[in-house]
N, C-alpha and C positions, 0 to 999 in steps of 0.2 A: 802583744795582741796587734792586729792590723787596725789601721785608722784610715777611714775611707775619704777623708777630706785633706786638702793640701794645707800645709803649715808654712808660715804663720797664717792665722785666720782671724779676721776681724768681723764681728757681727754688730749690726745696730742694736740699740738697747731698748727699743720701744716694744714691749711685749704684751700690752693690753690697750684696749680702746680708752679706758679711763686715763691713761697716760697721754693719749693723742688729744683728748678733749679737755684735758686739764682737770678732770673730775667733774662729773655731773651730779646734780642733786639726787638724793636717795631714790626718788620716785621716777627718775629719768634713766632710761637704758642707754648707756654710752655706745654699745654696739649698734643699736638702732640709729643713734645720732651719726656715727661714722658712715654707716651704709647709706644713709640719706644724703650725706655730704662727703662724697668719696675723695674729694680733693684733700681733705684732712689727712687721709692715709697716703695718697699719691705724693703729696708734697714732701712729707717726712721721709718716706721710703726712697723716693727717687733722689732726694738730696743726699741720703746716706750712700747710695750707689755712686753718685757723681763724686763724692768725697773719698771714695776708695774702699768702702765696705765690701767684704767678700761673701757675706751671708746676711739675709734679712730675717727678722723675727715676725711671723704673723701675729697680730695683736689679739691672740685668743686667750691670754692668761686669765682674764677675769670671767670667762664664760663658765659658769657652773649652775647646776639646776637650782640650788637654794636661792641664789641671787635672782635668777630669771623668774622663778616662781613668785618672789616678792614683787617683781616689777610687771608681772603679767605676760611674760614672754617665754615661758618654759617650752612651749611648742616649737620655738625657733632655735633650740639648742644646737641641733645638727646644722641647720641652715646658716646660722651665724658663723660657726666654725668653718664650714665649707666655703662660704663666700669670702671670708677674711683671708683664708689661705689662697684662694684663687686670685684675689686682688693683689696680694703680696707677691705671688709668683709672677704676675704681670709686670710688677715693678722690678723684680729680680732678674727677669729675662732668663739667662742661663745660670745665674748664681743659685746656690741652694737656699731654700726657704724652710725655716723651722717652725713647727707648731709648738706653742708655749703652754705649759701647765703651771698655774699658781696653786698654792695650798688651798684645799677646799675648806671654806670657812666652817662648815659643820663638823669637821674632823678635829678642830683645835683642842677640844676638851675631852675627846673620847680616847679610849685605849682598850687593849685586849684583842682577842682573836676575832670577835665579831666586827670591831672597828677596822681591823686590818683587812678582813675580807671585803667589807663594805668599801673601803678606800681602794683596794685593788681593782674591784669591778667598776667603780666610778672612773678611775684612771684609765682602765682598759677601754671602757666605752668611748671616752673622749679621744684617746690615742687612735682607736680604730677609725673614728670619724676623720681625724686629721690625716691619717695615712691615706684613707680613701679619697680625700680631697687633694692629695698630691704633695703633702709635706714630706720633705726629705729626711728630717730627723725630728726628735722631740727634745725640747729644753725644759727641764724641771727646775723651777726657779723660786727661790725665797721660801722654801719649806722650812719649818721650825723643828719638826720631830723626825728623828732618824727612821722610826718604823714606817712613817708615811713616805719618806724618800725611798725606802726599800720597796714599798708597795708600788710606787710609781715606776721605778726602774724595772722591777719584775714584770709589770704590766707591759712596758715598752719592749722588753725582751720577748714576752709572750706574743706580741704583735710583730715581732721581727723588725723592729725599728731601732736605728742608732739613737742613743740618748745621752745628753749632756746634763749634768747637775750643777747648779750654781746656788750657793747658800749665802745668806747675809749674816755676818758675824760682828761681834765687838772686837776690840783690839787683842783679846785673848783667844780669839778663834772660836767663840761659842755663839750659837744661835740663841734667840730669845727663849726657845724651848729647851735649852740646856744641852743641845747636841754639840760635841766637840768636832772640829773640822778634820783633825787627823783620823779620829775614829770613823768619821763619815767617809773620808777618802778610802781608808783601808777596807771598810765594809762594802761600799758601793762599787769600787773597781772589781772586787772579788765576785760580784754577781753580774758584772757585764756592763757597767757604765763605760761609755766611750771617752768621756772627758769629765773633769771635775774642777770646780772653781769657787772663788770667793769674791763677794763684795764686802769690803770692810767699812763699817760706819765711821771708823776713826781716820780714814783717809788713805792716800796712795802710799805714803811711807810705811804705815803699818801693814797695808796690804802686801807690799813687797816683802816685808819681814815674814809674814805668814806663808807666802808662796815659797820663800827660801826654806822654811822649816818643813814644808810639805814635800818639797822636791825629792829628797832622798827616799821617800816612801811611795812615790808615784810611779805606777806602771802605765799610766795613761796621761795624755796631755793635760796640763794645768791651765785653767781659765782665770784671767784677771778681769773682773767687772769693775769698771771705773769711769769717771768723767774724764775722758782722755783730753778733751779740749782744755780742761782746767789743770792738767798735769804739766809739770815742767819737763823739758827734754831729759834732764837727769833722772827724774822719777820714772819716765817711760823706759829709759835705758836700764835702770835698776830692776824694774819688773821683768824685762826680758832676760837680763843676766841671772836673775834669781830663779828662772825656770818657767815663766809664763810663755806659752806659745799660741794660745787662743785668747782673744779679747772680746769683751762685750762693751761697746762704747755707750755709756749712759749720758753722753752730752746732749743737751737740748739742741745745740747747733754744732754739727760735726766740723772738725778742723782738718782739712785735707792734708796740710803739711805735717800735722802730728800723726795722722794715720799712716802716712808714708814713712815717717820716721820710725814708728813702732815696727813696721814690717822690716825695715833695714836693720834695726837693732836685733830683732828676733831671728832673722835669717842667719845672723852670724853666731847664734847660740846653738851649740850641738848638744842634744840630749844624749847621755851615755852613762856608763858605769853601772855597777851592780846595785840593785834597789833593795833596801831593807824593808820589805813589805810582808815578811813572814810573821804575821801578827794576828792575834785574836782581838776582838773589840766588843765593848758594850757602847751605849750611846754617848758616854762621857769620857771614855779613855780607850786608847789602843794598848795592847799588851804584847810587847816584843818578846818572843818566847826564848827561854834558855834551852840548851840542848836536852836537859832532863827536867821535866816537871815534877814537882812534889805534889801528888794528888791527895786530896782529903779522903777520909773514909767515905764510902757511898752515902749520899744524902737522900733521905726520903722526902717526897713531895707532899708532906702532910700539912695540917692546918697551921702549924707553927714554923713553916719553912722560913719565913722572914726572920724570925729570931735565930734559927739555926745558921742562916747565912751571915748575920751580924756576928755571931760568936766565932765563925770560921776566920774572920779577919784578924783575930788575935792568936791564931795557931801558926805552926810552921809550914802549913800547906801554901803553895803558890798557885793552886788551881782547885776549883770545886768540881768534884766528880759526882755525876748523877747516873743512876740506873733508872731509866724511864720505862714504865709499864703500860702507859696509856696516853691517849692524846690529852687527857686532862692534866697529866703530869707535865706534858710538853707545854701546855698553856700556862701552867703554874710557874715554871721556871722563868718564862718570859715575863709574867706579871710581877714576879718578885726580884727580877734581876737588879733593880736599883738598890736593893738592900746589901749588895756585895760589891767590893772593890777588887774582886779577883776574876780571872777568866773562867769560863765554864767548859768542862769536858763532859760529853754525854755518851751514854751507852744505851742503845735500844736494839732489841732483836726483832722488832716488827717495823717494816718499812713505813707504814702509815704513821706510827708514832714518831719515828725519826724525822719524817718529812714535816710533821706538825711542829716539832721543836725547831727545825731549821727555818721554817717559814715564819714563825711568830716571834722568835727571839730578836730583840732590837740590837743587832750587832753581828759579829762573826764568831761562830761557835767552833770548838774543837770536837772532833768525833773520834771515839775509840775505834781503832781498826779491828778490834776483836768482836764487834757486833756480829750476831749470828744472822747476817744478811748476805745474800749472794754478792760476791765481790763487784761484779759489773754494776749491779743496782746500787750498792753502797757508794761506788765511785761516781755514778751518775747523779745521785742525790746531793752528794757533797759538792760536786762541781756546779750544779744548778744553783745552789744557795751559797756558794762561795766559802764553804766551811773548810777547815783544815783536818786532814786525816792524821791521827797521831797514834 
């Protein structure tokens, strides 16, 4: 795929006004604080540019209706986003400026098709505001759930905006919501993410190890989010050699010498070779497919679907085969996907049912080529949602 930004690329890491102010009390709106004291933003962003950053993050991550409603500022949702992008672009001059999305706090405990659609339109509303304000791309950051990441990436693609995704993981590459980073990479690049990356809570050495494991499966640039000022030169070199070519600098005080070093290390690294990304995925695992799948007998989406899926884990099948008759069936396999450790293969003869399955499943599905749907429409739907035709 084409990548519209020059590599290597370093962005500053301040994506919310709460990070600029150091965190305000619950009843104080940090966006309002920053906009009344603009030097807080100017000082941080201009320092990043002078230190060698190639991109700035507009501090829009914390702007969400739920928070603003609690603080009495919901009517300022669009104004806050627009003004923070505008101020960031002033600091960036000709450098790109990214609008930032953080996970919507009201989505943390929700799931299912209604939650997905609600998240999609929430993200689309904000992305549209950021685009109209002049943001050059969207950065989806610190989401815990893969279904919510998918909703955000699909919303960005709907708005025709480049989108980077950065997730925060432990040393095993899992988010607090249980999403696996390889499964997330496989899934999100298949639906159009332009870059994908990791912030590892265990530190730079573990981050480099995770980047190295992800690289063979990456068809898009990999992002390392780290406190670059605190990293040694050897750690920065290893990140570059292991495959990172985009960096988000989480340093409180950027170090110009280290940013320069990162660029020199990365510029010597050449991405190449055949990628092993032909894989299905659920939220916790990627499934690298053999030449021949052994499909289960067709599974019905009845009330005991969860028990049927558990039973299939003990059979010789290495993929679960579904014949879907309705959008309720499509929602059912998404809602019960966690009950199986196998990839899902779906057959649907109705485009609406097929699209519902592709839209709501938390991962990357395999689609039966024998679906009784016009070939062009079948191809279009599978490409839109990153599925595999088999």
